C-alpha positions in Angstrom: 105.3 199.8 177.6 108.7 201.0 176.4 107.7 199.5 172.8 104.8 201.6 172.4 107.1 204.8 173.8 109.5 204.1 171.1 106.5 204.0 168.3 105.0 207.7 169.5 108.4 208.5 169.6 108.8 207.2 166.2 105.4 208.8 164.4 106.2 212.0 166.2 109.4 212.0 164.5 108.4 210.9 161.2 104.7 213.9 161.3 107.3 216.4 162.5 109.4 216.5 158.9 106.6 215.4 156.4 104.5 218.2 158.1 107.5 220.5 157.1 109.8 220.3 160.5 113.1 218.5 161.7 113.3 215.2 163.5 114.6 216.9 166.7 111.1 218.7 166.9 109.6 216.2 169.3 112.2 216.7 171.3 111.2 220.5 172.1 108.6 219.7 174.4 110.8 218.7 176.5 112.5 221.4 177.7 110.3 223.5 180.0 110.1 227.1 180.0 109.5 229.5 182.5 106.3 231.5 182.7 106.9 233.7 179.6 107.4 230.5 177.6 111.2 231.0 176.9 114.3 228.9 177.6 116.4 230.4 180.8 120.3 229.3 180.6 122.5 231.2 183.0 126.7 230.8 184.8 127.7 233.7 187.2 126.9 237.0 186.6 125.0 236.7 183.5 121.5 235.2 182.3 119.9 234.7 178.7 116.4 233.9 177.7 115.4 232.7 174.5 112.5 232.4 172.2 112.7 229.2 169.5 110.6 231.7 167.7 114.4 232.8 165.5 115.8 231.6 167.9 115.4 235.4 169.3 117.3 236.4 173.1 115.3 238.2 174.9 116.3 238.9 177.6 119.7 239.5 179.2 120.4 240.2 182.9 123.7 241.2 184.7 124.0 243.2 187.6 125.2 247.2 186.9 128.0 248.5 188.6 125.7 249.4 191.4 124.4 246.0 192.3 121.4 245.9 190.7 120.5 244.1 187.8 119.7 245.3 184.4 118.5 243.4 181.3 120.2 244.8 178.4 118.8 243.8 175.3 115.4 244.9 173.5 112.5 242.3 173.7 109.2 241.3 174.2 107.2 239.8 176.8 106.6 237.1 176.0 107.7 234.2 173.7 104.3 233.9 171.9 104.5 237.9 171.5 106.8 237.3 168.9 104.5 235.5 166.4 102.6 238.7 165.9 104.9 240.8 164.7 106.3 241.5 161.3 109.7 242.5 161.0 112.7 240.0 159.7 114.1 238.7 161.9 111.8 238.3 165.0 113.7 240.8 167.1 117.3 239.5 168.4 116.2 236.3 166.2 119.5 234.6 164.0 119.2 234.9 160.4 119.7 232.4 157.4 119.9 231.3 155.0 121.3 234.6 154.0 121.6 237.9 156.4 121.3 241.1 154.3 120.1 241.4 151.0 120.8 238.7 147.5 120.2 241.7 144.8 118.1 240.4 141.9 116.5 237.6 144.3 119.4 234.8 142.5 122.9 233.6 142.1 124.7 231.6 139.9 126.6 228.4 140.7 128.0 225.8 138.1 126.8 228.0 135.2 122.6 227.1 136.8 121.2 230.6 137.8 119.4 229.9 140.5 115.7 232.6 141.8 114.9 233.1 145.2 111.9 234.4 146.6 111.9 238.0 146.7 111.0 239.5 149.3 112.3 243.6 149.0 112.4 246.3 146.7 109.5 245.7 144.6 110.0 242.3 144.0 113.6 242.6 142.8 115.6 241.2 145.9 115.6 238.8 148.7 116.4 240.2 152.0 117.4 237.8 155.2 116.6 234.4 153.3 113.3 236.2 152.1 109.7 236.0 154.7 110.4 233.0 155.4 113.6 233.1 156.7 115.2 231.1 159.5 115.2 234.6 161.7 111.3 234.1 161.4 110.7 230.2 162.0 110.5 228.1 165.0 113.9 226.1 165.9 114.2 222.9 167.1 115.5 222.3 170.6 117.1 219.3 170.6 119.7 220.2 173.5 119.5 222.0 176.8 121.9 222.6 180.3 121.5 224.9 182.8 124.3 226.7 181.2 123.9 225.6 177.1 120.8 225.4 174.6 121.0 223.9 171.0 118.7 225.0 168.6 118.1 223.1 165.1 116.7 223.8 162.1 116.4 221.7 158.9 115.5 223.9 155.2 114.2 222.2 152.5 114.3 224.5 149.8 113.1 227.0 151.9 112.1 230.3 149.7 113.4 229.0 146.7 117.2 228.2 148.2 117.9 225.0 146.9 119.2 221.7 148.4 118.2 220.8 152.0 120.9 222.4 155.1 120.8 221.1 158.2 121.8 223.9 160.8 122.9 223.7 164.7 123.4 227.0 166.6 124.4 226.5 170.2 124.2 229.4 173.4 126.9 228.7 176.3 127.3 231.1 178.8 130.4 231.1 181.7 131.3 233.4 184.0 130.6 236.9 182.8 130.7 235.5 178.7 128.7 234.5 176.5 129.6 232.2 173.1 127.6 231.6 170.1 128.9 228.5 167.7 127.2 227.3 164.6 127.4 225.4 161.7 125.6 224.2 158.3 125.7 221.0 156.8 125.1 221.7 153.1 123.4 218.8 150.8 121.8 218.0 147.4 122.7 221.3 146.1 125.7 224.2 146.5 124.6 227.8 147.8 125.4 230.9 149.7 124.7 231.0 153.3 125.4 234.0 155.6 124.2 233.8 158.9 123.9 236.3 161.7 122.7 236.5 165.3 120.9 240.3 165.8 120.7 241.8 169.2 120.0 245.5 170.2 122.4 245.9 173.5 121.3 248.9 175.7 123.8 248.9 178.3 122.2 250.7 180.5 118.8 248.7 180.8 116.7 251.5 179.4 116.9 253.2 183.0 119.7 254.6 183.9 120.1 257.5 181.3 117.6 259.7 181.3 117.0 260.2 177.4 117.6 255.7 177.8 119.5 255.5 174.4 122.8 254.7 173.3 124.1 257.7 172.4 127.3 258.3 175.6 127.9 254.5 174.8 131.2 254.2 173.8 131.9 252.1 170.9 135.5 250.8 169.6 135.8 248.9 166.4 139.5 248.3 166.4 139.6 246.2 163.3 137.5 248.2 161.5 139.0 250.9 159.2 137.4 250.3 156.3 133.3 250.1 155.2 131.4 248.7 152.4 129.3 251.0 150.1 125.6 250.5 149.2 123.5 251.8 146.8 120.8 254.2 147.9 118.4 251.2 148.5 121.2 249.5 150.7 122.3 247.2 148.1 126.2 246.1 148.0 127.9 248.1 145.5 131.1 246.4 146.0 132.8 249.4 146.5 135.1 249.9 149.8 135.6 253.3 151.3 138.8 254.4 154.3 137.3 254.9 157.3 139.0 258.5 157.7 140.4 259.3 160.8 138.5 261.7 163.2 135.5 261.4 160.5 132.1 260.3 161.2 132.8 256.6 160.7 136.2 256.4 162.5 136.0 254.3 165.3 138.9 252.3 165.2 141.8 254.8 166.1 140.4 254.8 169.1 137.3 254.2 171.8 134.3 257.2 170.9 131.2 258.5 172.0 128.5 257.4 169.5 126.8 261.0 170.2 130.5 262.5 168.9 130.5 260.3 165.9 127.0 261.4 164.8 127.9 265.0 164.9 130.9 264.1 162.3 128.4 263.2 159.8 127.0 265.4 156.9 123.7 265.8 155.8 123.9 263.4 153.0 124.5 260.7 155.2 122.2 261.3 158.7 119.1 259.5 158.7 117.2 261.9 160.6 114.2 262.6 162.4 114.7 266.0 163.8 118.3 267.3 163.2 118.4 269.5 166.2 118.3 266.6 168.4 120.8 264.4 166.8 117.6 261.5 166.1 119.9 260.1 163.5 121.2 256.3 163.6 124.5 254.2 162.3 123.3 252.0 159.7 126.5 250.8 158.0 128.6 247.5 156.9 132.3 247.6 158.4 135.3 245.5 156.9 137.4 243.2 159.9 140.4 243.3 159.3 141.3 240.5 161.0 145.5 239.8 162.3 146.7 237.1 160.0 148.3 235.7 162.5 146.6 236.5 165.7 143.6 234.3 167.5 139.9 235.8 166.3 139.4 234.5 170.1 142.1 237.2 171.0 141.5 240.2 170.2 137.7 242.1 170.1 136.0 242.9 166.8 134.0 245.3 168.6 134.1 246.9 172.4 131.2 248.5 173.4 130.9 250.5 177.5 128.4 252.6 178.7 129.8 255.1 182.0 126.7 255.2 183.4 126.6 251.3 183.9 129.9 250.3 184.5 129.4 247.7 181.5 131.8 247.2 179.3 131.0 244.3 176.6 133.7 243.1 174.1 132.5 240.8 170.8 134.8 238.7 169.3 133.9 236.7 165.8 135.3 234.6 163.3 133.4 236.5 160.2 134.7 239.5 158.1 132.2 242.1 158.3 130.2 243.4 160.8 126.7 245.8 160.8 126.5 248.5 163.1 122.6 248.9 163.1 120.8 251.8 166.2 117.7 251.2 166.8 116.3 253.8 164.1 112.6 252.9 164.6 110.9 256.2 165.6 109.0 256.5 169.0 106.7 254.2 170.1 107.5 251.3 167.8 108.3 249.3 170.4 106.9 249.0 173.8 110.1 248.2 176.8 109.5 245.3 179.0 108.6 244.8 182.1 112.1 243.8 183.2 113.1 247.4 182.2 109.6 249.5 183.2 107.0 251.6 181.6 106.9 253.4 178.3 108.8 253.1 175.3 112.0 252.2 173.6 113.3 255.8 171.9 114.5 256.0 168.9 118.5 255.5 169.4 117.2 253.6 172.2 119.6 250.6 171.5 122.5 249.1 168.9 123.1 246.2 167.5 126.6 245.0 166.0 125.7 241.8 163.9 128.2 240.1 163.0 128.4 238.0 159.2 130.2 237.5 156.1 130.8 240.1 153.1 127.4 241.0 152.1 125.6 240.0 148.7 129.7 238.6 148.2 127.8 235.5 146.3 127.3 238.2 144.0 130.4 240.1 144.0 133.2 237.6 141.9 135.4 241.0 141.5 136.0 240.4 145.3 138.8 237.4 144.2 138.9 233.6 146.6 136.9 234.5 148.4 133.9 231.5 149.2 130.6 232.0 148.4 129.1 228.6 147.6 128.9 226.0 150.6 128.6 222.2 149.2 128.6 219.1 151.0 131.8 218.9 150.7 132.2 222.5 152.7 130.6 222.2 156.0 129.9 226.0 157.1 131.2 227.2 160.7 131.1 229.8 162.9 131.0 231.8 166.5 131.0 234.6 168.2 131.8 235.3 171.9 130.6 238.2 173.8 132.2 239.0 177.4 131.4 241.4 180.0 133.2 243.4 182.9 131.3 245.6 185.5 133.5 248.5 186.9 133.9 248.2 190.6 133.4 244.6 190.2 135.7 242.9 192.4 136.9 239.5 191.3 
């Protein structure tokens, strides 16, 4: 009997690999999901739910300063609902092989130009790894415990990227802390890597604020004194700009309400639907100037807080860029989850801070001494840690 079970598992594994999956696909079914098809992990103070579609974070529960449990991220009610959406990545998904745009849908390595599958700018750019990027694929789940879950992805020449890249992504929660650790082992051909986890937060749970926006949230980016330049269609120009103190991009000199920053934005920089009501968003990538001798686990790259919920979130990462992106979709583009009440997510109803490498660095050789290509001799690794505190909570 044991022999037959082993044969069945081996057959299922081979079938998964031949159909474009990976050797761990067969293990995914071993781990139970909740009634919404999600994988839940938890520790003291926090509880998270994931979908294996895009390895997306779907729910994040935490108690506010009044002891009320609230869900502080955007998402969908059922895991299978992600398959019916068109966003790249799936909402709050993990982005790869390459986050952001690759100009010309190609890159050069060892004297050879590698064309990629274009999915943006009328077929001239590759965006978030292509239409079939990691943020829109199903990830296998080889391991899960009460407080951690591991996703894996085997990428065999997806979207025109050469070689076979094996990726591991582990989420671990401890009391009031969420840590993301990820790595890639490249094989057969060198290529660019730029990974990121999209998460749209609203620390009020979208129901404490009368307008349900993040305008009242305070943001501090203590190491983001500069930002990257982009052209009119969002491609990196290679330029770097200083964030002048007191102006719209100054979140480095001290904590600042997001609304106050927007009031400083000249009309040419606004993404506005209604200028009078400040329905304008941020969509900027900041350079993170880490302390040269410091531990990146000790100095936060971003601090987000809300006076209404009393929740403060600190983000730590070893990556060198941070894409700060408010929810700029028009009202009605996304419904609230049932854990957040009735209605729709308003414009400016959330903010995402996506850690990453410098944008499109593989096509900017003028940025000297940055590793842009990875091969079997250079395993890519990265981490991000979110630490939470709640005003009035007694330790």
